[in-house]
N, C-alpha and C positions, 0 to 999 in steps of 0.2 A: 728389679722393676716388676710391677704386677703384670700377670699374663692376661688380666681382664680389668677393664675400667667400666664399672657399672654394667650396663647391658652389652658393652662392646668387648669382643674378644680379639686379642692380637693374634694375627696369623703368621705374618712374615715381614721382615724389614724391607722396605722399598729403597730407601736412601737414607744417608746420614751426613751430618756436617757438624761444625762446631756449635751452631746455634740451635739445632734441633735434630731429632731423628724422625723419620716418616715410616709408618707401618701400614700394611694392609690389615684391615680389621673387618669384623662382621657383626651386625646387630643380631644377637643370638635369637631373639624372638621373631624378628621379621625376616631373617636370612638375607638382609641387605648388606652388600659390601660398602665399606666406608674407608676413608683414609684418616689415620690418626697421627697427629703431630705431637711428639712428646718433648718437652723442654729438658735440658740437662740439669742436674742437681745444682750446679753453680749458679745458673740464672734463676732457678726456682727459689733460691735463698735470698735473692735480691728483691726486697719489698717494693721499691719504686718501679722496677722493671715489671714485676708481676701486676702491679696496679694498672700500668698503662696497657699491658698485654690483655688483661681482662676487659678493660674499657674498649679497646679497639675490637676485640673479638665479639663483644656484646653488640657493638655498633654494626659489625659485619653480619651478624646473625639475622639482622633485619634487611639485609641487602639481597634481593632476589632478582637475578637476571640470567637469561639463557647463556650469556657469554662469561659468566663469573662462576667459579666453583663455590658452592654454597657452604657456609658454616652451619653445622647442624647442632653441635653441642660443645660445651666447655666445662671443664671440671678439674678437681684435684683429688687425688687418692694416694694415701701413704706418702705424702709430701712430694708427689709427682704431679706436675701440671700437664694437662693434655687438651688438645682441641680436635674435635671430630668434624671432618669435612666430607663433602660429596666425593665419591670415588668415580673417576672417569676412565673407562676403557679406551686406550688409544696411546699416542706417543707425543712427546713434546717436540717442538719445532727444532730444537737444538740437535736432537738425534736425527730428525728428518733431513736437516741440512747436510748431515754427513752422508746421507744416501743420495740426496738430490740437491747438490750445492747451489743451484740457481733455479728459481721458480719462474714459469711464464707469467707475464704481467697480469693475465686474467686471474690466475690463482693467487699471486702475491697480493694484489689489491683487494681481492675478496677476503683474504685473511685479515689484512689491515682494517678493512671496513668493519668486520665482526669485532675485532679488538676495540676499535674506536667506539662502537656502540656500548660495549661493556664499561669502558672507561667513562663514557658520558654519563651512564647511570650512576656510577660511583661518585664522580665529581659533583653531581647534583646533590649528593648527600654529604659533601664536604670531605670525602675520603680520597686520599692520594696514594697511589701504589708505591712509588719510589724505586721500583726495581723491575721495570718492564724489560724483558729480554726473551729470546727464543726459548730458553730453558724454563721459563715461567708461563709458557703458552702451550696449551694442549690442543691437538687435533684428535677429536674423538673418532671412534670406529664408524660413526654414522655421519661424519663430516662436520660436526659442530666445533667451534673454537671456544675454548675456555681459558680464562685467566686464573692462574694459580697464585696462592699466597697473597691474595688481594688485601692491601692495607696492613699486612703483617710483616712487611719488609723491615728489617732492623736498622736502626739509626746508628750514626757514627759513634755516639757515646755508648751504645750497647756493645759495639765491637770492641771499643777500648776497654770497657768494663770486663767483657768476656776474656780478653787477652790477659788482663791483670789476674783474673780469677783462675784461669786454666793454664796460662803460659803458652797458649796456642796463638800463632799469628793469623788473624782473620782479616778478610777484606770485605767491604760492604758491596755485595752483589758482584757483578762483572764490570770492571772499570770502563771497558770500551763503550758501554751503553749509558754511562753517567752523563748528565747534562753538565755544562760548564759551572753552573752554580753549585751542583753537588760536588764537583771536583774541588771547588774552593771551600767546601764545608759550609756553604751558605744555606739559607732557607730554601725549601722546595715548595712548589705549588703545582697545580695541574699542568702548567707549562713544562715542568720537568718530565712529566709522563709523556707529553707531546713530543719532546726531544727524543726520549728513549724509543718511542714508537717509530719516529722517523729513522733512527739508526737501524731498528729492526727491519723496516721497509727497505732500506738501502741494502742490507745484507741479503734479504730474500731475493731481491732483483739481480744483484751482481755477484753474490757469493762471498763477499767480504765486507767488513765494516769500514766506515770512512776513515777511522783513525785506529791504527794498530801499532804496537811496539812491545817488544819483550821487556823493556825497561819501564817500570811504573812511573818514574819521574818524567821520562820522555813522552809517555802516553798522556800524562796529565798536561804537559806543555802543549801537545798537539790539540787536545780537546779545548784548552783555553784560548789558544792563539792561532793555530794553523787553519787555513781555509779548507773546507771539505772538497775533495775531488768531485767533479761533476759526474753524475751517472752516465751522461752521454759520452764522456771521455773514457769511462771504464767499459761501457757496453754500447757499441755503436748503433744498436737498433732500439735503444730506449727513446721514447717520445720526449721532446722538450717539455711538454706539459707535465709528464710524470716527473721528470727531473726537477722542474720548478716547484712542484708540490712537495717533494721530499726535501729539497734544499731549504724551503721555508720552515719546515718542521724542525730542522737541525740548525737553525740560526744560532749564533753565539749568544746574542742578547735576547733574553726572554721577550722583550718588547717587540722584537722583529718576527717572532713566530706567530702562528695562529694562537689566539688567546684562549680559546675554549675548544673542547672536542666537538661542539656543535659546528664551529667554523671549519674544523677538519673534515667533518662528514659532508658539509655543504660543498666545500671545494673539491673533495674527492668525487662527489656525484657529478659536478660540472666536468671534471677532467675525464672521467670514464664515459660519461654520456657523449662527450665530444669524440672520443676515440671510437665508440660504437657507431656513431653516425657516419664517421669517415671510413668505416669498414676495417679499422685496425684491429678489432677484436673478433675472435672466431664466433662467440656468442656470449650471452650475458653471463658474467663471471660467477654469480651465485649458484648457477646450475652445476658448477664443477666440483665443489668441495666434497660432497659425499662420494663421488667417483674417485677423486684424488685420494681420499682416505683409504678406499678399497684397493686401488692399484695405481700409485702415482706414475710409474713408468709408462703404463699403457695409456693413460690419459695424456701425458706429455707427448707421446708419440702421435696420438690422434690429433692434438692441437697442431703439432708440427706439420703433419700430413695435410691438414685442412688449409694451413697457411701456404704451403707449397702449391697446392692446387689453385688457391685464390690468386696468387701472384702470377702463376703461369697463365691462367685464364685472362687476367688483366693484361699481361704482356702481349698475348696473341691478339686480343681485341685492339690494343693500341697499334700493333703492326698493321692491322687491316685498315687503319685510318690513313696510311701512307707515310712517306719518308719524314714528314714533319713531326710525327709522333714516335719516330724510332728511338730518340734519346730517352724518352720516358719508358718505352717498352724495354729498352736495354736495362734500365734500372730495375724493372720488375724481375727480369731474368737473373740479374746479378744477385738480388735478394734470394731467389730460389737456390742459386748455387752456393750462397752463404749457408743456407739451411741444409741443402743436399747437394754436395759437390758433384755427384754422379748423375744428376737428373737429366734424362735424355731430352725431354721437351724443351727445357731451358737451353740446353746445348744447341739443339736444332734451331731455336729461335735466334740465338746469338750468331750462329753460323750464317743464317740467312741475312741478318743485318750486316755482318762483316762483308758478305759477298756483294751486297748492293751498295754500301757506302765506303767500302775499302778500309783504308788505314784510320779513318775517323772513328772506327768502332773499337779502338783499343781501350783497355780497361782504365777508367779513372777512379781509383779507390776513394778519393774524397767525395766524388759524386755518389758512389754506392753507399757510403757510410756517413755522409755528412748529416749533421743533426737537423739542418733546416732544409725542407723541401725535398727530402729523400723519398724514394718510392714507398717506403713503409717504415718511417722513423718510429712510429708508435706500435709496430706490430708486436714486439715481444720485449720482455725484460731479460732476454736470455742469450743473445748473441754475445760475442766477445771480440776484442780487437786482435787477439793473438799476438800482440806486440810484446817486446821484451819487458819482463817484469809484470805483465798483466796477470799472471797466475791462471790464465784461462785454459791453458793447454791446447788451444786451438780456436779457430774462429767460431765454431758452432756452439761452444759451451757444452755443458753436460746435462742441462735440465731438459731442454727441448730439442736440441740439435745433436743427435748421436753422430752426425757427420763430423763434428768436432772432436767428440770423445773426451771423457774426463781423464783418461790415462794417456798422457803425452808419451807415447812409446814408439818402438820401431815400426809399428803398423801405421803410424801417422807422420812419418818423417817429413813429407812435403809441407806440413803445417807448423813446424817447429822453428823455422827461421824467423828472426825478428825484423821489425821495421816495415815500412810501406812497400819497399821493393820486394820484400819477402812475400807479402800478401799478393802482390801482383803476380809473382812467380807461382804462388800456390794456386791462384785462380786459373792461370793459363794451363797449369798441369792438369787441374781438374777438368777444364773445358775439353782438353784433348784426351782425357781418360788415361793419362800415363802416370806412373810413379817415377822413381829415380831410374838412372840408366841400368842399374843391376836389379831392378825390381819388376815383379809381375803383379797382376791384379786378379783377385778372386771376387767375382760377382755373386753375392749370396742372396738368395730369395728363400722364402718359406711359406708354407700354407698351414695354419694362418700366419699372417705377417706380424711384425712387431716383436720378433724373437731376438734375444741377445746373442751376439756372436763372440766366441772365444777361440783362441788359436794356441796350439802346442807344437813347437818345433820337434823334429825327429829326435834331437839329442836332449830334449827336456822332459821332465816328468809331470809337470803341472801345467794346466791350461792358464792362459792369461787373457783377461777380458779386453776386447778392443774398444769397449764403450759404444759400439754401434749396434743398431737393431735393424732387422731386415725390413725392406730390401736395402742393401748397402754395397759399397765397394771397399775391399780391404787390400791395401798395398803391402806387399811382402817381399823381402829379399828372396832371390831365387833359392829354391830348396824344397825339402819335403816337409809337409805339415799335416796335422790332424785338425780339422775345423769342427767345432762343436756349436750347434744351434739349439738354444733352449728357451722355453717360455713357461711361465707359471701354468700348472695344470696339464702340461704336455710332457711326454717322455723326451729326454735329451736325444739329439740326433748327431752322430759323429761320422765324419767322412774324411778319408785320407786324400790329399791332393798334392800334386807336384806343380810347383810354381816355377815358370821359366821367365827369364828376363825379357821384358817387352811384350809378353803374351798375356792373354786374358783367359781365365778359367771360369766356367759357370758352375755353380753348385746350387741345386734346389733341394730343400729339406722338407719332405712331407711329414709334418709332426703328428705323431699319434697321441691320442688322449692318454694321460697317465691313469693307471689302474690301481685298484685296491681290492681287498677281499672282504666280503660281508657274510657272516653266519646269520642267516635269517630263520627264526623259529616262530612257531605259533602255539598257542594254548587254547584248545587241544591241538595236537599234532595232526598233520594231514591236510591243512588248509591249502586251497589254491590261492595264488597271488597274482595281481597285476602290478606292473612297475612302470615308472616314468623317471628318466634321468637326464643328464646333460645332453643337449642336442636332440632330444626326442619331443615330437609335437603332441603325442598322445600316449595313453597307457597301453601297454602290450602285455599279453599273458606270459608269465614265466613257465618254462616247460616242465618243471618239477613241483610236486607238492612239498610243503614244508615239513621238517626242517631241510634247508638246502644251503650250500655254500656257493656264493656268487662271485665270480671274477668280473668286476664291472668297472666302468670309468670313474675316476675321481670326481667328487662333487656332490651336489644335493640330489637325493633320490626320494621319491614318494612311492609308497606301497599300499595296496588295498587287498586285504586278506578276506576270503569268503569260506564259510564252512556250513554245511547243511544244519539247520536248526540254530544257527548263531547269527548275531548281527554283524555285518561287515565291520572290519577294524582297519583304521588307517595309521600309517607311521611315516614320519619324515626323518631321514637319516642322512648325515653328512659322512660320506665315505672318503677317508684319507688315503692319499696315494701311497702305495708300498706298505700299507699296514693292514692288520687284521681288525675288522670292525664287527660288531654284533648288534642285533636288535631282536626283540621278542614282541609279538603281537598277541596280547591277551584278549580273547574274544568273549563277549557276553552272550548268554542264551537269548534266543529270539523272543522269549516271553517277557523280557525286560524292555522291549522296544515299543515306543509309541509312534504314531504316524502323523505326519503333517502333509495335507494335500495342498499343494501350492499352485495357484494360477496367477497369471499376470497379464497386464495389458501394456505393451504388446506381448504376445506369447514368445517363447523361444529364449527366455532369460536363463543364463547359466546360474546354477545353484552352488553356493558354498556355505559351510556352517562351522561354528566353533562354540565352545563353552564361553560364558561371559568373562571368565578370568583367564582364558587361554590367549596366547599371543598370535596364533596363526589360524587362518581358515583352512578347512579341508574340502576337497571336492571329489565326487565319484562319477562325474560326467553327466549328471542329470540336467535337463532343461525343462522349463515350464511348458505345459502343465505336467505335473509329476507327483508321485507319492514318495515322501522322504521318511525313511525309518530311522529314528534316533532313540538312544537310550533315555530312560526316564530322567526328567529334570529340565532345567532352563537352558535355552540355546539362543544364539543369534544366527539368523539365516540371512545371507546376502544374495541379492538378485542383481545381475548385471546384463545389460544389453548394449551392444556397440554404439558409441557416440551419445550415450545417455548417462546421466548421473546414476551411480550405484545406489540401491536402496537396501537398508538393513532393517529387519523386523525381529522382534523378540517373541519367542514361542516357548511354551511349557508343555512338555510331552508327559503323558501318563501311560503306564503299562497297558497295552492292548487297546488303547483309546485312539481316536482319530480327531484331528483338528483341521478345519478348512481355513485357508488364508488366500485372500485375493489382494494383489498388490498392483497399484497404479504406478508405473514407472514414468517419472516426469520426462517431457520432451526436452531436447537440448536447449539450453538457455540462449536466447538471441543476444548477439552483441549489439552495442550501441549505448545510448545514454540511459541513465537510471531513471525509471519511471517515478512519477509522484507517488507519495504514500510509502516511501522507502526510507529506512534509516540504516545506519552503519554500526557495527559492533566490532571491537578489537578483542580477539580471543588469544589468551596466553596461558601457558602452563609451566609448572616447575616439576620435573624437567621439561624443557621444550621438545618439540618434535612429535607431539601427539597428533594422530589423525583426527579430523574434525567432521562431525556429522551434525545435522540439525533436524528438528521436527517441531510441529506445533505443540504447545503445552497440552498434555493429556493424551496425545496420540502415541501409538506404539511404534509405527514405522518411521524410520529416519532416513535422510538423504545424505549421501556422502558429498563433501565439497571437493575431494581430491587434494585438499591442502593440509598442511601441518602447522602447528603452533610455533611461533606467533603468526597470526594472519588476520586480515580484515574481511568481514562478511557484510554484504548488503542484503537486507531482508525486509519484507513488508512489515509495516508497523503492527505490533501485537506482542503476545507472550510466546516465547519460544523456549525450547530446551536444547542446549548445546551438549552433545555427547562426545567425550574425549577418550581416545583409546591409544595405548602405547604398549609395546612389548615390555613385559616384566612389571607392568603396573595394572592396577584394577581400573576397569572402565568407570569413568566418572560422568555424572549428568549434572549440569549447572543450568538454572533457570535464568532467563534474561528477558527484559522488557525492551523492545525496540520502538523508539519514538520517531515519528516522521521528521526527517531533516536533522536529526540529532545523532551524536556519536556516543556510544556507550562502551563499556569494557567488562570483560569476564576474565578473571584470573583465578586459577585454582592450583592447588598442590596435589599431584597424583599420588595416591597411596600405593605402596609396593605390593605386588602380587605375592601370595603365600608360596613357599617352596613346594616342590614335589617330593614324593616319597620314593624310596629305593628299597627293594627287598631282594637279597641275594641268597640263594639256596645252594649249598655245596653237597655233592654226592660222590662217594659215600663217606667222606672224611670230615674231621674237625680241622678248621684252618683259621688263619689270621686274615682280617679284612682291612684293606687300605683304600680310603677314598681320596682321590687327588693327591696321593703321596703321603697322606697322614693316616696313622693307625686309627681305625674306627672300632675294632673289636678283636679279641683274641680267643682262639680255640672254640669256635662256634661252628655249627652247621648252617644256621640261619642268622642273617644279620639284617635288621631293618633300621633305616635312618632317613634323613631328609637331605635334599640337595637343591641348589638354586635352579629354578625353571628357566633361567636366562642364560645359562652357560652349558658348555659341553664338559662332561666329567669323565674321569677314568677310575675304574675300580680294579684293584689287583687282589687276588686271592692267593695267599702263600701257604705252602705246606713244607715242613722241614725235609721230608723224604721225597715227596712227589713233585716238588718244584712249585711253579706258580702259573696262574691263568690271569690274563689281563683283558678287560673289556673297555674299549676306548670309544670316545665320541658319542656318548648317550646323553640325552637331556630329558629329564622327567617333565611331564606336563604339570602346570601349577595345580595343586590340590589333588593330583592323582598319584598313584603308586605304580612304578614300573617294576616288574618281576623278572629277575635274571637267574637262570639255572646254570650251574657250572659243574661239569663232570670231570673228575680226575681219573686217568688211567694209571695202572701200575707201571713199573719200569719195563715190563715186557709188552706194553702197549695195549693191555686188556682193559 
């Protein structure tokens, strides 16, 4: 197979199957990553298949939507057919479900909504996916949802043909997500995608599919004839509205389902708005996806904590209304204990109710978890019945309720008995804070909270996760243990404890920030540097001149280097925990600096600046009025005042010259109805997520909207310029005419930003150079190349006698060259 298809170079195989192989590739001239799907020779020889493949790929190349992976190119080379698609940094939902088997309803429904928007756009063009499932749905690193392989799912006749040609037994997609009409080998339409989306929603909410079987024939029979289990039966805290919505999507008869994705989106909006108005959701679901992509466990813990606080507050408020409201108050506390069995506020509330109304306060499980009229039936999609065969491992589930835990182990014995009586027993045990008769309890807290708790018995070598996060109660058989508390970005904390039957031990873990090492250099040497890192409010001076080795906290750091006669230089470095990192600040002589005198109304605006093709702004702590020294060339300067829209201006500096800029910063926009003389405009980009600014046509200063594409703007009638910026892409300006009372649209494709340069100098030897694990040059003292300005890279310099040097975690600025010096010592360390 060719190592290169036209301008696309294959780099590594991502996945493979009987129908195609998927490779990571790069556009050699643009430096842009792409995904390349290559068809096997057996299918490439089938003329009828290739004809349909090309027709569908051509149709898809015109389908642009933020929730669909775009088709970029299609071709044939050396009898090998390939299709080039957008490459998405992230993970598919199938892998995410292995880590987080059940999603809170806020997150699950936000994902379903994004998928539905993508399907709606495709269905409008007559394109049906035919293989919607978690493995074909990507969550990008920025929180976007993308549908993969859209319209290229293979048909049954393709599978049969491939089986004949290769002898491999292939199946069409994943059978559990097939609609009944697909299982009957019947015709599919957009309602088949609606069914598969419903199955996906079901799995996100309760951790399993409605129909499962190891036998293909039995699975097919269930899909065709068996009624789907109710979500409220599987997960007691699911709202009936959510259950009804999903059940209609997975109806057996296509005529009984929603008929279009437009209907799905309309009903979803009704369901979620009802839950939001009733207080069942923590906050609007769309705000969660970027944070969920960054740290799903932390967000789930935050949602869980917020719900616990809300139900406790509601229960206490109901108690204050007198005995007539005790029944409802008790339900609120019961839900809290379902989410957090050791919650002291809920225990105290229930104890007070029991004291005042006596035996009438015994636990009624049906009232706690009934689907109708419960205290919080719509709170989450994440609780579980804990009954026999539920597969939940405990009542809390593992997505949002660490109190239940995903590992049904010896640490959670009170939750493993089945049946309603067992639930009653479990709750009574939790209320009184006891484990079994031979167990004790470890109360684990940490600063910061939300840390994962693992336990190792004295006679064991490995730690076992409890599935709990701090603060929590861990029930253990009497004995000696080591408890480990760990959280991303923090050093693990281990403490030995002795657990006694019937006793409670408290363990507080003050977690320290994880640390890494940074070799920081300047050119020329001897520069002073100011630094700002995790948890720091402002820049502080580093005590040594450069070069210097810093032992600092893991995370993002900013540095500003200064040297007499030189222009200040800034650098942003991500320091990896437990690793050696390096950065070099190459400074420019002062005579290359031009000056911008910036004044603003009101004064006191903070100043940040960047090159037009750079991804990030830099700041050196200046506020208006001020003089800003910048290297010669074009710059974008941003001014920000609290509670006002940010304003960005474009300036061009020349060596030794000064330019005056006066910037009027708009007052905060008043809320209320839209004034007359205003029109609306829809702004979209490919890819989505670009920041949006606007300015009057012909003006240089632009105002930030604080929004990202796609979004709607309301502007006074007239000619405007819309400025779109996104990391790794060139800033784009689009002209738009806004007409009073009318709605317009701006859609643009953002061009990729050029790569940055890398220059590595080795002293005093000739060596081999590797960029990101691939050989770049052999036996050289100086190597120059290019690397993506959107990623962190690793360079390794190897010498047969003197070993190797590795520089990790550097990112060159777009259009700029980063210079790295590497010095080898001989074997005696000289």
